C-alpha positions as CSV (number, residue, x, y, z in Angstrom):
1,X,111.5,186.3,119.9
2,X,108.5,185.0,118.0
3,X,105.6,187.1,116.8
4,X,102.4,186.0,115.2
5,X,100.8,188.8,113.2
6,X,97.2,189.5,114.0
7,X,94.6,188.6,111.3
8,X,92.4,191.6,111.8
9,X,93.8,195.1,111.1
10,X,93.7,197.2,114.2
11,X,90.5,199.2,114.6
12,X,89.1,198.0,111.3
13,X,86.0,196.7,113.1
14,X,84.0,197.9,116.1
15,X,81.4,195.8,117.8
16,X,78.2,197.2,119.4
17,X,76.8,195.0,122.2
18,X,73.2,196.1,121.6
19,X,71.6,194.2,124.5
20,X,72.0,191.8,127.4
21,X,68.6,190.4,126.6
22,X,68.5,187.0,125.1
23,X,65.8,184.4,124.4
24,X,67.8,181.8,126.3
25,X,70.1,181.7,129.2
26,X,73.0,179.4,128.4
27,X,75.1,178.1,131.3
28,X,78.3,179.1,129.6
29,X,77.4,182.7,128.8
30,X,80.2,185.0,129.9
31,X,77.9,188.1,129.9
32,X,75.1,186.4,131.7
33,X,72.6,187.3,129.0
34,X,69.0,186.0,129.3
35,X,65.3,186.9,129.1
36,X,65.2,188.7,132.4
37,X,68.1,191.1,131.6
38,X,67.0,194.7,131.0
39,X,70.2,196.5,129.8
40,X,69.9,197.6,126.2
41,X,71.8,200.2,124.1
42,X,69.5,203.1,123.4
43,X,68.8,203.7,119.7
44,X,70.1,207.2,120.0
45,X,73.4,206.2,121.4
46,X,73.8,203.4,118.8
47,X,73.2,205.8,115.9
48,X,75.4,208.5,117.4
49,X,78.3,206.0,118.1
50,X,78.0,204.7,114.5
51,X,78.4,208.3,113.3
52,X,81.5,208.7,115.4
53,X,82.9,205.5,114.0
54,X,82.2,206.6,110.5
55,X,84.1,209.9,111.0
56,X,87.1,208.3,112.7
57,X,90.3,208.9,110.7
58,X,88.4,209.4,107.5
59,X,87.0,205.9,107.3
60,X,89.6,203.8,109.1
61,X,86.9,201.6,110.6
62,X,85.4,199.4,108.0
63,X,83.0,197.1,109.8
64,X,80.3,197.2,112.5
65,X,79.5,194.0,114.3
66,X,76.2,193.8,116.2
67,X,76.2,191.5,119.2
68,X,74.5,190.8,122.5
69,X,72.7,189.0,124.2
70,X,70.5,188.4,121.1
71,X,70.4,191.3,118.7
72,X,67.2,189.9,117.0
73,X,65.4,190.2,120.4
74,X,64.6,193.7,119.4
75,X,64.3,193.4,115.6
76,X,63.0,196.9,115.1
77,X,66.1,198.4,116.6
78,X,68.3,195.9,114.7
79,X,66.7,197.0,111.4
80,X,67.3,200.7,112.1
81,X,70.8,200.3,113.5
82,X,72.0,198.0,110.8
83,X,70.5,200.2,108.1
84,X,72.2,203.3,109.5
85,X,75.5,201.5,109.7
86,X,75.3,200.3,106.1
87,X,74.3,203.7,104.9
88,X,77.3,205.1,106.7
89,X,79.5,202.8,104.6
90,X,80.2,199.9,106.9
91,X,80.1,196.2,106.3
92,X,77.5,195.1,108.8
93,X,77.6,191.7,110.7
94,X,75.5,190.2,113.4
95,X,75.9,187.4,116.0
96,X,72.8,185.4,116.7
97,X,71.5,182.1,118.2
98,X,69.0,181.7,115.3
99,X,66.0,181.3,117.6
100,X,64.1,183.0,114.8
101,X,64.8,180.2,112.3
102,X,62.2,177.7,113.4
103,X,61.4,177.0,109.7
104,X,63.4,177.8,106.6
105,X,60.5,180.1,105.4
106,X,60.5,182.0,108.7
107,X,64.3,182.3,108.6
108,X,64.1,183.8,105.1
109,X,61.4,186.2,106.1
110,X,63.3,187.3,109.2
111,X,66.5,188.0,107.3
112,X,64.6,189.8,104.6
113,X,63.4,192.3,107.2
114,X,67.1,193.2,107.9
115,X,68.6,193.7,104.5
116,X,71.6,195.6,105.7
117,X,73.1,192.6,107.4
118,X,75.8,191.2,105.2
119,X,77.3,188.7,107.5
120,X,75.5,186.3,109.9
121,X,77.5,184.6,112.7
122,X,75.4,181.8,114.3
123,X,76.2,180.5,117.7
124,X,75.6,176.9,118.6
125,X,77.1,174.2,120.9
126,X,76.1,171.7,123.5
127,X,74.9,174.6,125.7
128,X,72.8,176.4,123.1
129,X,71.4,173.0,122.0
130,X,69.6,172.8,125.4
131,X,67.3,175.5,124.0
132,X,67.7,175.7,120.2
133,X,68.1,172.7,118.0
134,X,70.5,172.3,115.0
135,X,67.4,172.4,112.8
136,X,67.3,176.2,113.5
137,X,71.0,176.4,112.5
138,X,70.3,174.6,109.3
139,X,67.4,176.8,108.5
140,X,69.4,180.0,109.2
141,X,72.2,178.8,107.0
142,X,69.9,177.9,104.1
143,X,68.2,181.3,104.4
144,X,71.6,183.1,104.3
145,X,72.6,181.2,101.2
146,X,69.3,181.9,99.4
147,X,69.6,185.6,100.2
148,X,73.3,185.8,99.4
149,X,74.4,186.7,102.9
150,X,77.8,185.5,104.2
151,X,77.7,183.3,107.3
152,X,79.8,181.3,109.7
153,X,79.1,179.2,112.8
154,X,80.6,179.8,116.2
155,X,80.9,176.8,118.5
156,X,82.3,176.5,122.1
157,X,83.7,173.5,123.9
158,X,85.7,172.9,127.0
159,X,87.3,169.8,125.5
160,X,88.0,168.6,122.0
161,X,87.3,165.1,123.3
162,X,83.7,165.8,124.4
163,X,81.5,163.3,122.5
164,X,78.6,165.7,122.5
165,X,80.7,168.4,120.9
166,X,82.1,166.0,118.3
167,X,78.5,164.9,117.4
168,X,77.4,168.5,116.9
169,X,80.5,169.2,114.8
170,X,79.9,166.1,112.6
171,X,76.3,167.2,112.0
172,X,77.3,170.7,111.2
173,X,79.8,169.5,108.6
174,X,76.9,167.7,106.7
175,X,75.5,171.1,105.7
176,X,78.2,173.7,106.4
177,X,81.6,174.1,104.9
178,X,84.3,173.2,107.6
179,X,86.2,176.5,106.9
180,X,83.0,178.4,108.1
181,X,83.1,176.8,111.5
182,X,84.9,178.8,114.3
183,X,85.8,177.0,117.5
184,X,86.5,178.6,120.8
185,X,87.3,177.3,124.3
186,X,84.5,177.7,126.9
187,X,85.7,180.1,129.7
188,X,84.5,180.3,133.3
189,X,83.5,183.9,133.6
190,X,80.1,185.5,134.0
191,X,77.3,182.9,134.3
192,X,79.8,180.2,133.3
193,X,81.8,180.8,136.5
194,X,78.9,179.2,138.4
195,X,79.2,176.1,136.3
196,X,83.0,175.8,136.0
197,X,83.0,172.6,138.1
198,X,81.2,170.9,135.1
199,X,83.9,171.9,132.6
200,X,86.6,169.4,131.5
201,X,89.4,171.8,130.5
202,X,92.8,170.5,129.7
203,X,95.4,172.5,131.5
204,X,99.1,173.1,131.3
205,X,101.8,174.9,133.4
206,X,102.7,176.8,130.3
207,X,100.5,179.4,128.6
208,X,99.3,179.1,125.0
209,X,101.8,180.7,122.6
210,X,100.1,182.8,119.9
211,X,99.0,186.3,119.3
212,X,95.3,187.2,119.7
213,X,93.6,189.0,116.8
214,X,90.4,189.6,118.8
215,X,92.0,192.5,120.6
216,X,92.1,194.4,117.3
217,X,88.3,195.0,117.4
218,X,87.0,196.9,120.4
219,X,83.4,196.4,121.7
220,X,81.1,199.1,123.0
221,X,78.6,198.1,125.7
222,X,75.2,199.6,126.4
223,X,76.6,201.8,129.1
224,X,79.2,203.2,126.8
225,X,82.1,201.2,128.2
226,X,84.7,200.3,125.5
227,X,86.7,197.1,125.9
228,X,89.6,196.0,123.7
229,X,87.8,192.7,123.0
230,X,84.6,190.9,123.6
231,X,86.1,188.0,125.6
232,X,85.9,187.3,129.3
233,X,87.9,190.5,130.1
234,X,84.6,192.4,129.7
235,X,83.6,191.2,133.1
236,X,86.6,192.9,134.8
237,X,86.4,196.4,136.2
238,X,87.4,199.6,134.4
239,X,90.8,199.5,136.1
240,X,91.8,196.7,133.7
241,X,94.1,198.1,131.1
242,X,92.0,196.4,128.4
243,X,89.1,198.8,129.3
244,X,89.8,201.6,126.8
245,X,87.3,204.2,128.1
246,X,83.7,205.2,128.2
247,X,81.7,207.0,125.5
248,X,79.7,208.7,128.2
249,X,82.8,210.5,129.2
250,X,85.0,210.7,126.1
251,X,84.5,210.7,122.3
252,X,85.2,207.6,120.4
253,X,88.2,209.3,118.7
254,X,89.7,210.2,122.0
255,X,89.4,206.6,123.2
256,X,90.7,205.0,120.1
257,X,93.6,207.4,119.8
258,X,94.6,206.5,123.4
259,X,94.4,202.8,122.5
260,X,97.1,203.4,119.9
261,X,99.6,203.8,122.9
262,X,98.2,201.1,125.1
263,X,101.3,198.8,125.6
264,X,99.5,195.8,127.2
265,X,97.0,195.8,124.3
266,X,99.7,195.8,121.7
267,X,101.9,193.3,123.3
268,X,98.9,190.9,123.2
269,X,98.4,191.8,119.5
270,X,102.0,191.4,118.4
271,X,103.1,188.4,120.5
272,X,100.2,187.3,122.5
273,X,99.3,187.3,126.3
274,X,102.0,184.7,126.9
275,X,104.6,187.5,126.3
276,X,103.2,189.2,129.5
277,X,103.9,185.9,131.4
278,X,107.4,185.7,130.0
279,X,108.1,189.4,130.8
280,X,107.0,189.1,134.4
281,X,109.3,186.1,134.8
282,X,112.2,188.1,133.3
283,X,111.5,190.8,135.9
284,X,111.6,188.2,138.6
285,X,107.9,188.3,139.4
286,X,107.2,184.6,138.5
287,X,105.9,183.9,142.1
288,X,102.8,186.0,141.2
289,X,101.9,184.0,138.1
290,X,99.2,181.3,137.9
291,X,100.3,177.7,138.3
292,X,98.4,176.5,135.3
293,X,96.5,177.7,132.2
294,X,93.7,176.4,130.1
295,X,95.1,174.9,127.0
296,X,94.6,176.8,123.7
297,X,93.0,179.7,125.5
298,X,94.3,183.2,125.1
299,X,91.4,184.4,127.3
300,X,92.5,182.4,130.3
301,X,96.0,184.0,130.3
302,X,94.6,187.6,130.0
303,X,91.9,187.0,132.5
304,X,94.2,185.5,135.2
305,X,96.8,188.2,134.8
306,X,94.6,191.3,134.4
307,X,92.2,190.4,137.2
308,X,95.2,190.7,139.6
309,X,95.8,194.4,140.7
310,X,99.4,193.6,141.7
311,X,100.2,192.2,138.3
312,X,98.5,195.2,136.6
313,X,100.6,197.6,138.6
314,X,103.9,195.7,137.8
315,X,103.1,195.6,134.1
316,X,102.3,199.3,134.1
317,X,105.7,200.1,135.7
318,X,107.6,197.7,133.4
319,X,105.9,199.1,130.2
320,X,106.5,202.7,131.2
321,X,110.2,202.2,130.5
322,X,111.0,204.1,127.3
323,X,113.1,201.3,125.8
324,X,110.3,198.8,126.2
325,X,107.9,201.3,124.5
326,X,110.3,201.8,121.6
327,X,110.8,198.1,121.1
328,X,107.0,197.6,121.0
329,X,106.6,200.5,118.5
330,X,109.1,199.0,116.2
331,X,107.6,195.5,116.6
332,X,104.2,196.8,115.6
333,X,105.8,198.3,112.5
334,X,107.8,195.2,111.7
335,X,105.2,192.5,112.3
336,X,101.9,194.3,111.8
337,X,102.9,197.1,109.4
338,X,101.4,199.7,111.8
339,X,103.5,202.9,112.1
340,X,101.3,204.8,114.6
341,X,103.4,204.3,117.7
342,X,106.6,205.1,115.9
343,X,105.0,208.3,114.6
344,X,103.5,209.3,118.0
345,X,106.8,208.7,119.8
346,X,108.7,210.6,117.0
347,X,111.1,207.7,116.5
348,X,113.6,207.9,113.7
349,X,115.7,204.8,114.1
350,X,118.6,206.4,115.9
351,X,117.3,205.3,119.4
352,X,119.7,203.2,121.4
353,X,118.2,199.8,122.3
354,X,120.1,197.4,124.5
355,X,119.9,193.9,122.9
356,X,119.8,192.4,126.5
357,X,116.5,194.2,127.1
358,X,114.1,191.8,128.8
359,X,111.4,192.3,126.2
360,X,113.7,191.0,123.5
361,X,114.6,187.8,125.3
362,X,113.1,184.5,124.2
363,X,110.0,183.4,126.1
364,X,110.9,181.7,129.4
365,X,108.4,179.1,130.5
């Protein structure tokens, strides 16, 4: 049984999706952001939820990531929200398309208006490039360097062999350190679902085998919904087990405390979503599984499994078995150094665990 420890400590960062508004409307956008969207997190809610995050477990949450849409669309809100987060003791980051970096001077001026931002994550790829050129990305990077801000570049592609993608990557490497470039697989959800016929994904009958660290950092949406990650699952209904709750109905502390005992979430964190595939096969439910998966995409596995109500119900039944919960609790402690489930289940090491337990068996693909 192989585990791949998550890179991000659980609940060390919370994302706030400030708005669905964006200056552009990329065809691959999973949230369908664009100039005509109206949904936006109210300033009052954003500040209140930051306060709740600051008080959670005496400072357990260290970072606030501000995302969208385009957070710079409403720069006055961005200034106030980021300043409040920094004053509350958080490391503050933002995700942006750099539309504001038309010139290096304008980029510097814009970042100077938002001094609380310590990390800038800039999105660009063949889809963004239809609207915003690499010159903007260069200007934003230069501004971040001059002002001493950390930065990275996020780029999506549906194929490593796409010549347009490789050309952008080669250009980026002329002015950005390769280790600062983050690559993700384009996923057909949201607006991208309408364009999936244009994607050139490589597929395999076997799922990608790796844990997913993105599920360690929940995201709060303008309506208060809290999802376990900011991937394509955010388009699924609240019945999805990766929907952790809603801040209009519960406190952040209540939601995050419940997340500590969410078995689907922690299986994905410890082993990866492929373990859910293997587990369903061990319980003789392989006939319900997808026939193929997008290569190198955790999101594809999660989305395909957790958009199926029958699979969700089966996983719920399987993971209610006490022995499975105990194994998961010990796995979190062993691989991720997280004792919370052990403490909440009052485990002391004397529990009987059958070594033939299906969760302990090697992945079967």
